[in-house]
N, C-alpha and C positions, 0 to 999 in steps of 0.2 A: 527629472521630477524627484522631489524628496519624499513624497508620499505623506500619509497621515502621521502625525506625531504619535509615538508609542505611549500608551497609558502605563506608567510604571506600576500601577496597582493591579492591572489586568493579568490574571494568571491563566495561561493556556496550556493544557496538559495533553501530551501525547502518550498513549499506552501502547507498548510494544511487547511481543512475545518472540523469542529467538532461540534457535538451536543451531550451533555450528555456522554462525554467520559473522564471525569475527572479522573476516576480510572486508566486509561491507559496512560494518557498524559505525566507524568514525566518519565516513562521508555522510551517512544518513543523519547522524547526530549533528554534524556541522551544518548541513543543509537546513535542518528544521530549527536549529538554534538561530541561524541567520534569518530564517523566515519569520521568527517571532514567537515560537513556542518557548515557554518559560520553564516548564517542568516536564520531566520524563520519568515514567514509571515502567521499568523494563523487567519482564519475567524471562527466566532462562530455565532450560531443562536438558539434562543428559548431554552435555557438551563434551566433545572430544577435541576440539580445536582451540580451546582456551577462551572461548567467548565469555564464559562465566567469570574467568579471572580478569578479563578486560572490564567487565561490568563492575566487578568488585573495586577495581582501580578507579574507574569513573565515579563510582559512589563515594569512595574515599576523597576524591578531588572535589566533591560537591556538585558534579555535573548531572548526575542522574540518581534515581533510587532503584536499587537492584533487589529483586526478590527471586529466590530460587523456587521454582514451581515444582515442588516435590509431592504435592497432593493432587494428583491427576485422577479424575474419576472417569466414568464411562462416557461422559460428554466430549472427551478429547482434551488435548493440551491447551488450546487457546480458550475454550469455554471455561475450563477449570481455572485458568489464570484470571479471566474476567470476573468470575464469581468472587475471587479474592480481591480483585481490584475494586469491586463495588464498595467494599468496606474500608478501603485504604484511606488514610488521612489526606493524601494528595488528591484523590478523587473528590473527597468532601470539600476541599478548599478551592477547587478549580472553578473558574468562571466559564470557560469553554473547554470542551474535551473532543479529541479525535482518537479512535482506535485504528492504528495503522500497522502495516507490515514493513519489514526492512527493505522490500523491493518496491515500496510506494513512496513517492516524493510529492508533497503538496507544492504545486506550481501556480503561484498567484500572478495574474496579469494586471490586476488593478494597481494603480499608483506605482510605488517602488517595489511591489512584490512582497509586502509583509502582511501579517495577519491584521494589523491595524488598518491598512488600506482596504482590505477585503471587507472588514466589518463596517468601515465607513461607507463603502459602496452599497451595502444592503443593510441599512440601520434597522429595518423592520424585522429582519430575519432572526429566528431563534434556532433554526437548523439549516445548514447549507449542505446540499448533496454534492459531494466531490466525485464527479463521474470519472471513471477510469479512462485514461488515454493510454492504450496498450502499445508498447514499443517492442518490436520483434528483434530477432537475433542478428539479422543482416549479415550472416556469414561468418560471424566471429567464432573461432574454434576454441582456442585455449584461454583459460582464465589468466588475466593480467592484473597486477596491482595498479589499477588505474581507475579513474573516475567512471562510475556507472553511467552517470548522466552525460558524460563526454563521449563514451564509447558507443552508446546505443542511441542514435538520433533519428532513426526511421520508425514511424508509427503507422497505425491504421488510418484509413480514410476518415474524413470527418464530414458528415456523421457516419458512424460505423455501419449502419443499415442492418446487419445480421452477423452473428446470432445475438439474441437478446442479452446474453451474458456480457457482451462488450459494453452494454449500457449500465452495468452495475456500478454502485457508488459506495464510498465510505461517507461518514457524516461528521462534520464539525458542528457541534451543537452546544447551545447555551445550557449550563448546568444550573437550572433554576428550579428544579424539583418536579417539572412536568413529567420527566422520564426518570424512573427510579432504579433502572438496571442498565448496565452496559450491554452492548451487542457487538458482534464482529463488524457488521455493516451499518447498523443503525441502533439508536438507543431503544430500550424495551420497557415494558411494564409501565405504561403511561397512567397518570392520574386522570381518570375519565372526567372528573369534575373540572379539570383545567385544560383538557385537550384542545378546546377551541382557541386557547391562547397561543398555541404553537403555530408559528409561521414558517413554512418550509419554502425554500427557493432552490433553484438549480444553479449550476456553475456559471450561467449567464445572467443570474439575478432574476429570472422569471419566477413568479409565484407558482408553486406546485399545487395540484388539486388537493382537496381536503383528505382524500384517502391516504396520502403520504403521512399524515399525522399518526397513523396507527399501523400502516403496512406499506409494502412495496420496497424492493431492493434495487430497482433500476429506473433510470430516467428514460425519456423518450429517445431511443437510439436512432430515430429518423431525423433528428434536428441537432444543431450545434449547441452543446451544453458547456462550452469551454470559454465563454466570453470573458469572465472575470477570474475563473480559477479552474484548474483541472488537476486530476491526480495522476501524475506520471507513474505508470505501472510497468515494471520490468520483470515479467514473470518467468522469462526464459534465461536471459543472460547469455554467457558463452556456452557453447555446446557442452564442453566438459563440465561446467558448473551445473548445467541442467541434469546431467547424470547424477551428480551429488544430490541434487534436489529430489530426484526420483527415489534415490536410496533413502533419503531422510523421511519422506512422506509429507503429507500436507497437514499443517498444525490444527486446522479447525474441523477436520474430518478424519478421524483415526481410521486407518484401513483403506481410505479412498486413494487410489493410485493415480499418479501422473503417468504419462506415457506418450505414445505417438499422437493420439487424438488431441490431447492437451496441447502438445507442441504445434500441431497444424492449426488449431483454432486460434492460437495466439502469436504465431510467427508473422506478424503484420508489419510490412516494411513499405507501405504504399507511398508515403510522403515523408519529407524531412521536417522535423520539428525540433528546433534548437532553442526554443523560447526559454527553457529553464536555465540555459547557460548565460542569459543576460545578467543573472545574479551570481555568477560563478566567482567574481572577485571577492565578495564578502564571504562566500562559502569557503573559498580556499583559505582566506585569512583565518576563519574559525577552525578549519581543518589543521592548518599549520600550528595553531596554538595547542591543539590536542596532541599532535605528534611531537611537540617540543618536550613533552614529558617522556623521559627515557624509558621508563617501565611500560608505558602505554605503547610507545613505538615498538619496543621489543615484542610485546604480545601481539601487536598487529602483524608484524613481519612473520611471527611464528604461525599465526592463523592463515596467512597467505601461503606459506610453505606447506602447511597441512593439506590444503586443497589439492595441490599437485600430487602429493603422496597418496591421498585417498583415491583420487581418480585412477592412478596406476593400479591400486589394489582392486578397485571395482571392475577394471577391465578383465579380471580373471573370472568374473561372473558371466555366464553365457547369455542370459537374458539382457543384462545391461550392456554388454558388448554389442549385441544385435541392435538394441535401441540406438546406441551411439552410431552404429553404421547406418541405420535408417535416417537419422536426422542429418547425417553428413551428406547424404545423397538427395535429400528432400529440398526442393527450392522453396523460397518464401511463398506464403499463401497468396493466391490471387485475390484481388479486390472483387467483391460482388457488385453486380449492377442493381439499380433500383428495381428493375423489372424482375430479376431473379429473387431479390429480397421480398418483393410483394407477393410472388407466388408462394414462397416458403411460408410467409406469415399467413396467407390465406388458408393454406393447408393446416397450419397450426390452429387457427381460429376455428376451422371446421371440426377438427379433431376434438378441440376443447368443448365446443357446443354439443357434439354427439355424446361425449362422456357425461355432460351434465344432464342429458335426457335419459340416460340409462337408469 
């Protein structure tokens, strides 16, 4: 299948915030360029591994626009970046926008797996909920300079059933003025006079209820939302990389810690899903073009080397060393049954109803 022809005038913007992610940056950029994103607005802060230098080089090459996120307020790193992105010319010029993280890969099943194929499949949509498909660690210990999508191919069951966080989504939305501010998971500040125009669909192309026009961060985690598109989410990576992630902190919640509970909830290895690799040949071609630049290749190699050095340094910290030991001995998370999920959700609904009555 050749898929839908690309509209050369269509501008699709990905907005990204990174810190110390240089080892993963080029694959992420190659993947999304090959998927049909045309513009990249990337914010960096407090980098020790040369990510900011890589972004400067990519900016000079005309591949992305790099902004150093030096104005961080109490809302946290990512929200501070999005406030600046709201006013950026690339945001104003975009036809479609998605706010993504470097461990998230848009995986389109429609047509040839490009943005044009997805938009052709849901022509009525003005917002597409890209539900997470969470990929677990699957026993990978040390960081390797290898494809994330190729290393981690085991994911959670479909549908995920529980907990509700597994049904969270990011949004690919039409930048037509209905929503006036960016958000981490969904666009915000809707024009109430135009809100009825918004047509939300899930990743299988089903129309979502009207409430999604103004709220909700998750699709129905009891049904398959991956028919046309899914958002491959690799929140753990290698065990050693996870320790670096815990040291770095989470970008959208300053002070909110990762740890053992975060690991257990996301180490989902129930089924194999290699669907994203169907598009690897064109991603690899884009990746090799990037690495053909000697300076970019040098910076990438330096970022990879930094990860090993940083892990060795972090193993001198007692708490992080204990966490590493715990995840080393912890097996992948067991799949939950429909009966178990139904009981948990019944308790959750009961607790919610009681809290409303108080």
